[in-house]
N, C-alpha and C positions, 0 to 999 in steps of 0.2 A: 383606248389609245393605241395607235399603231407603234409597234416596236421599231427602235432604231437599228436593230440587228439586220445585217444584210441577208438577202435570200439564201445564199450559200451557207452562211453561218447558222441560220435558222434550221435548215435541213440537215446540216452536220450535227447539230444538237439533237434533232429528231433521231438521227442514226445512232448516236451514242445512247440515247434512252432506249431505243428499240433493242440495242445490244444488251443493255442491262436486263430488259424484260426477257429476252432470249435466254440469258444465263439463269435467271430466276426461275423461269418455267422449266428449263432443262433440269435444274437442281431439284425442283419440286417433283418432277416426274421420276427422277432417280430415287429420291426418298420414298415416293409412293410405291415404286416397283419393289424396292428392297425391304420396306418396313410394313406396308399395309397388308393386312390379311385378305385372302381372296374373297371372303364373305363381304367385307366392307367395299371392295371394289365392285362386286356384283350389285350391292345395295346402292352404290353411287351411280350405277348405270354405265360404268366404265369397262365392265367385263361381262362376258357371257360364259357361264360354266354350270353344268357340263354342256358339251356341244355335240351335235350330231351332223356328220357330213351326209348330204342327201344326193348330190350329183356333181359332176365336173364336166366342163365342155369349153370349147374355144368360142369366144363371143365374136360379134361382127367386126370388132377392131383387131381381131387375131390375138387376143390376150387369153391366157388360160384362166378360166373363171371357176371358182369352187363355190357351191351353194351350201350354207350351213344353217342349222336351226338351233335355237335355244329351247330346252325342254322343261326348264323350271324357272321360277321367278318372273313369269311372263307378265305380271302386273306392274313390274318396275319400269318406269320411263327410262329409256336408255339414251346414250349420247352418240351412238354410231350414226354417221350419215355419209353420203357420197363424198369421195375425195379424201376421207380421213385415213391416215396410215394406221395399221393394226399389226399386232404381233401375236402369234399363236403360242400356247404353252401346254405343258402337261402338269397336272396337279394331283397328288394322291390323297389330299385331305382339304376340306373346306375350312377347317379351324385355323386361327391365326398362328398358334404356337407350333402345331405339328406339320403344317403344310410344307411339302418339298415341291417347289415350283421350278420347272425347267423350261426355259424359253427356247423356242426353235430359232434357227440361225438366220431367218430371213424376215423381211418386212413385206406385208401385203397391203392392198389398198381396197377400201370399201367401194364397190361399184354401185350397188343400191341396197336399200333395206326396205322390207315390206312387213311390218309387224314383227314377228318372231323369226322371220326368214331373212338371211343376208347373203348377198353375192359378193365375193371377194376376188380380186385379181391377184394371182401369185406369179412370181418371176418365171418359173419354168416347171416342166413336168417331173423333174427330179424331186422338187419340193412337194409335189402332189403325193408322191410315194411316201415321203416322210410323214405327211399329214395322215394318210390312210393307215400307216403302221403305228401311229401314236395312240396310246390308251389315255383315258381321262383327259380328253382334249378340251381346251378352252381358248378364248380369244379376248384380248384387251386392247384398248386404244394405245397407240404408241406415240412417242413425241414427234410433233409435226415440224420437221426440219424444213420441209419444202416451202411452207408459207413464209417462214422467216427469211429463207434464202431469196425468195421472190421479192419480199418487201425491202430487204436490204439492198438488193440489186436495183430496185426501182428508185430508191433514194439516191444511189450512186449515179444512176442515169440522169436523174433530175439535177444533181449537183454539177455534173459535167456537161449538161445539155447545151446544145446550140439550136438555133431555129425556133420553131413554134413552142416546144416544151420549155425552152429557156424563157420565152416571152411570158408564158403562163406562170412559171415559177417566180419571175421578177414582179409580175403584176400582183400575185397573191401576197407578196411580202413587201409591198410598197404602198405609198399613199395615192398612187395613180388610180384614176376611175376607170372601170372597165368600159370598153367601147360598145356602142349600140347602133343598130340601124334605126332609121326614122321612117315610120309609115303610120297611116291612120289605124286606130285600134280595130281589130276584127271582133265580130259579135258571134257568140255561140249560145243559142237560145236555151240549151239544156244545162248551161253552167250558171252559177250565181255570179254576182258582181266581182267578188274577190278571186273566184276561180278563173273568171274570164281575164281579169287583170294579170294573173299569174301566167296564163298561157301566152298572152301578148308580150309579157316580159321575157319569157323563154324565146319566143320568135324573134324579138328584137336583139337579143344578146349576141354579140360577136365573140365574147370571151367567156363569160360565166354568168349563170343566173341561179337563184336559190328559191325553191318552193318550200316555205316553212308551213307544215301542216299539223297543227294541234289535233288531239284526238277527235275523231268523228267528223272532220271537216272535208272529207273527200279528196284527200291527197292523191290516192291512186287514180281516181276518176280524172283529176286535173292533169296528172302526169301522162296518163294514156292519151288524153286529148292533145297534150303538147307534143307527144311522140307522133301521133297521127298527122298533126298539122306540119311537123317538121319533115315528115316523109312526103309531103306534097312538094317539098323543095329539094330534098336529098334522096339519093337512091337507097341508102342503107344507114342505120344507126347502131351504135353499140350500147346495150343496156346492161348494167351491172348492179349488184347489191352485195352486202357483206355476207349474208347467209343464203343457203340453198333455198330455204323456205320463202324468203323475200323474192328471190329470182323466180321461183315457181309462181308466186302470186301475181307479179306483174306480167309474167309471160302468159299466164292464163287469161288475164284481162285483155292483153293485146290480141291474143288468138280469138277471143270472143268478139273482138271488134273486126275480125276478118283480116288481120295483119299477118302475113307469113312470118313466123318466128322460128329461128333455129336455136335450140337450147343446148349449149355445150355442158355436158355433165348430166347426171341423172337426177330426177326430181325426188323430193322428200316423200311426197304422197304418190305412191306407184299406182296410178289409175291409167286407163287406156287414153283418156283425154290428155293427161300430162305427158305420157310417153310418146304420144303421136308427134309431138314437135321436138323430140330430143334428137340430137345428132346421130346417136347410135341407131335408133329405130329408123330414121330417115335413110341412113347409110345402108342398112340391110334391106330396106324397101326399094333401093335404086335398081332399075332394070339390069344394070351390068354387074350387080352384086353376086348372083349365082356363078357367073364366070370367074369372078375374083376368088370366090370361096373355093372353087374347084382347083384353081392354081395353088392357093395356099395349102389345100389338102395334099396336092401333089408334092409340094415342097416338104411337108411334114413326113409324107410316106418315103420320099427319097432319102431324107435324113435317117429315118428309122431303119431302112433296109439297105443302107449303103454297103456295097461289097468291097472288100479289100482289093486293091489293084484296079478299081474302076477308073480308067483314065478320063472317061467323059463326064464323071460326077460333077466337077467344078463347072464345066461348060453348060451342062443341063441346069444346074443350080442357078448360075448367073442369068441364063435365059428366062427361067421361070420367075426369078426375082424381078428382073427387068420388066416383064409383062405385068407382074402384080403391082409394081410401083407405078407404072404408066396408068393402069386402070384406077388405082387408088387416087392418083392426082386428078384424073378426069371426073371421078365421082365427087370428090371434095369440091372441085371447081364448080360443078353444077349445083351442089347443095348450097354453097355460099352465095352463088349468083342468084339463086331463086329466093333467098331469104331477104326480107326487108329489115328485120331486127335480128341481131346476133345477141343472145342473152347468156350471161354467165356470172359467176361470183367474181368479186374483184381479184382474188387469187387465181381463179380460172382464166382471167384475162391474160395470164402469162403463158397460156398453153401454145405449144408449137403450131397448132392449127391456125392460130392468128398471125403467125410470123409473116411479115411483109404486107399485112392488111392495114389500111388507113381508113379512118372514119371522120366525117366533118364534126359529128356530135356524139358526145358520151353522156348518157343519163345514168346517174348513180342514185338509186333508191335507198331508203333507210341510211342515208349518208352519215347521220349523227351517231350511228352505232359502229362505224368503221374507223380504225386507226388511220391517221393521215397517211402513213406509209403505204397502206393497202390501196388507197385512192390513186397513188402515183403509178401503180402497176399498169392500169389501162390507159392512163393519161398520155403516155408516150405515143399512142396510136391515133390521137384525135386533135381536132382544131379548137373545140370549145367544150366546156363542161357545164352540165346542169346537175345541181344537187338537190335532192328532195328528202325531207325527214323532219325531225323535231328534236332539237338539242335539249328540250325540257323533258324528254322521255329517256328510255334506257341508253346508258352510255356504253362505249366499248369495254370489254373485259380487260383489266390490266392486273397482273398478279404481283408485280414488283411494287411495293409501297414507295420505294425511293423514286422509281421512274414515274409513278403516278403523281407524286408531290412535285416532281420537276417538270410536269406538264405533258407526259405522254398521253394521258386520257383526254387532252384537249383536241378535239377533232378538227379537220379542215373546215367542215361546215360551221362549227362554232367560231372559228377564227374568221371566216369570211363574213358571217352574219355581223360580227362586231366591226370589221374593217371595211366592208364594202356594202353599207346599208342600201345604196341605190340599186344593188343587184338582188335585193330580197323582196319576196312577195309573201305576205302572211295571209293564209286562208282564215276567214273570220266567221263563217257560219257553220255550226256543227249540226249534224243530222242524227245523232245517236242518243243523247241523254236528255232526261228530264231536266228542266232549267235548274232546279235546286241541286241536283247532282253535279251539273256542269259548272255552276257559278263560282264555287270555291276555287276549282282549278283555274278558271279563266282569270279570276282576280289575283290569285297568287303567282301564277306562272306566265300570264300573257297580258298583264296590265289591263285586265278587264275588257280586252278587245274582242274576245270570242263571244258570239251571241248564238242563241238557239234558233233553229228554224221553227216557224210557227207550228208545224204539224207534230213536233216532238216536245215542244216546250212543256206541256202539261201531261205528257204521257205517264200512265200509271197502271198498276195491276188492280188495286183495290181502292174503292171510294174512300176519301178522307184519310188516305194513308200518307205517312210522312216518308218521302222518297229516301232519306238517309237516316240511319240509326247508328248510334255507337253504344254497344252494351259493355259496361264497365265490368271487367273480369277480375278486379283487385280483390284480394281476400286471402285468408290464411291457406286455403286449400289450392288456390291457383298459384303455381310457380313454374318457372321455366327450369329445364334440366338440360345439361350438355351431355349429349349421347355420343361418346367416342366412336362406338361401333357403327353408328349410322350417320356419322359425319355432320353433326349440327345440333341445333337447339330444338327442343320439343316442349310443349306444354299440354300434357294429356288431358287435364281437367278442361282446359279451354277448348281442346279438340272435341271432347264430349259435348260441351255446351254449344259449340258451333253447330253440331248436327241437331241437338235438341231445339235450338233457335230456328233452324231451317225447317224442321219438322213442324213446329208451331205455326210458322208462316204458311207452309204447304196446307195445313189443316184449315187455315183461314181462307185460302183460295179454293180448296176442294179438289179432290182427286180427278173428277170428271173433267173439270175445266183445265187443269194442268195438262192432262193427256190429250184432250181435244185440240187445245190451242198450242200444244207443244212448247209450253213456257220453259225456257232453258236456264240452267243455273251454272255459274262458275264459282268454285270454292278455291280461294287463293290464299296461300301463305308464303311469305318470303323465304321460309326455311324448308329445305328438302325433307328433313326428318319429319317435320310436322305434316308435310304434303303426303308422305308415305303412310303416316299414321292415320290421317283423315281418309285416305283411299281404303285402308283396311276397314275402318269403321263403316264407311259407305257400303263396301262389298258384303260386310257381315250383317248389315241392318235389314231386318225383315220389312220394316216400314218403307224403306227406299227402293225395295226390289222393283216395283212397277216403274219407277222413275229413273232407273240407272242410266238409260240412254240419254236422258235430259241433263245429267249432271256430269260435269268434268272438274277434276281437281288437279291443280298444278301450281308451280311457282309463278311469280310475277313475269319472269322472262318467258315462261311457257305460254302466257296469255297475251304477249305483245302482238298488236295488230288484230286482236280478236274482240268480240263483244258478246254479252249475254243479257237476257232480260233481268236476271237477279244475280248480283254478285255478293258473296259473303267472304269477308277477309278476316283471317285469324293472325293477329300480330305476334303472338307468342311471348314477346319479352315481358318479364315480370320480376323485378328485383328492387331492392331498397336503394340501390345506388343510382337508379335512373339510367342505367346503361342500355343503349338500344342498338349498339353495333352498326351494321351497314344499313339499318333503317334510317340512318342519318342521311343516306343518299336519297334526296327528296324526289329526284327524277323517277326512281323506282316506285315510290308511292303515287306519283302522278299517274303512272301507267295503271296501277292497281285500281285507284278510285274512279278512273274514267272508262272502265270496261263495261259498266252497268248502264243498261238502257232505262230501266224503270225503278229498280230498288237496289240500294246499297246498304249492307249491313256490316258494320265493323265490330269485331270483338277484340278488346285489348285492355290492358291494365292502365287506367287513366293516370294514377299517380306516377307510374314509371314513364309512360309515353309523353305526358304533357310537360315534363321538364324541358323538353325541346320545343322551341317556340312555334315551329310549324304545326306540330300535333296539338299544341295549346290552342292555336288559332282554328284548327279544324274542329276540335272539341267545342270551342265557344260558338263557332258557326252553326254546328248541329243543334246546340242548345237553344240558339236564337230561333232556328226553324221550328223546334218543338213548341216554343212559347208562342210563335206566330199562329200555329194550328190551334 
């Protein structure tokens, strides 16, 4: 049902909830900074300590960059990525009680991370001296004021808007149907029927279109085709996503299609291919860049060697700065003119480089993972909006319980799927999973509309194998523990059984076949503490040594958008009260169970889990499959 709330009231409410989230996250960060021991921050992936400075230099954007490396805890998955604010500190002890942590007085920014090496941009060379003189150096994530400022500003713009932005705002919060063009459907021989329908829907849309892509249905393929066809009609489009990883993925697929992409910001995976279409790499590859670099160096030298009483200093400085600005504007103009796709995160769309630029079309990938406020950041630059994603998979992260309950977690995509059904196209053929693995998710989340492509329907690893198993881990010895130090719940006996189960399955397949066919495995647990415990077990296991490159262990969020031949899930929860915490968020479990191509093994305490109707239905479904065999 469409709300009777006016568009301005709806966005004002969003702003209020976002302000609540801002305060909650700021308070949580303050508490974490003041109360949490350094070892725990390192284990959470929010800090690196100790730290080694390897080099410093001015990058192509004339920013002072410092390269640092972590030297311990390299097996811990960290949360540092491009664009995140960071703060350096010195710490004389790793233990919680004795540590004296002293934070340095400036905030830096992550430029990029490659494994255990990170490049940070710092405000000036005075701070570089401070860093070089600091003993026992470490770095941790800082509170991200910038993202909130940009989101709040975007909501304010939308509330006050006139013109096209006001039209989209009023359309999204009214009963009015979006406008469409009328033309005969186009045919794309390499797309299936529902993918073809989705591309046609996008091409016809004058205001908004939504590509709803359940797991394995080829959402990215469809989106790339829609962007390619749109570029037959428009000179340039803006492509955004919530995370850097999602921007990388769509950028890579567009580049593979031969479309010139300019990626604002640095990629998550630092490969030559990914770097080749970043703004920074293109900027320094421009023919005029050596000249600009020479002028910038002259400016720095002039500053460093300024003589007292030099009357011509200001005149020389202004002349050099003027030439540098002129060159920079020219290089930027050429880089943007040459690109057909400008790609960045939603927050990145607030960058000054995009000031004054307008686009006919905005494509937002993984739109169901983005707060609505973030979607309004790029929307002020565009005429129409295409959203792609799946609101039955991972939701946006909201830390304030009050804001979540009041509706902050409800995304723009979710809202539009409900209120503008004519603008939605559901992709219905999946190419990833065996039919038995896919069927439960299709029936529970997508009204049974998703079907398997014929070539994957019966895919399997072993003859007469049941594609899904649930191993009941209930019993006196299996129990969850809350581990304060490592931030979460852990079930060590279940962790051990998880690896024993995988080893048993590997023995049935055979070492030679596993290695020859490179059969890959994902071990998933919703809890980070369990993930780290499982990683340690895998790294210490003699049996799994030959297969380590084939096995990855991560949280559900870490596997978003990925797939593996075999998926093993450790649910962890085991208690007499039937408490399952955030496993009640069924969208998260939908992601977990739909990563598997051929085999899904779930380990969990049946009496604990099946008190929730979803897990009861899943257990019953798996038992029916066993009886069928």
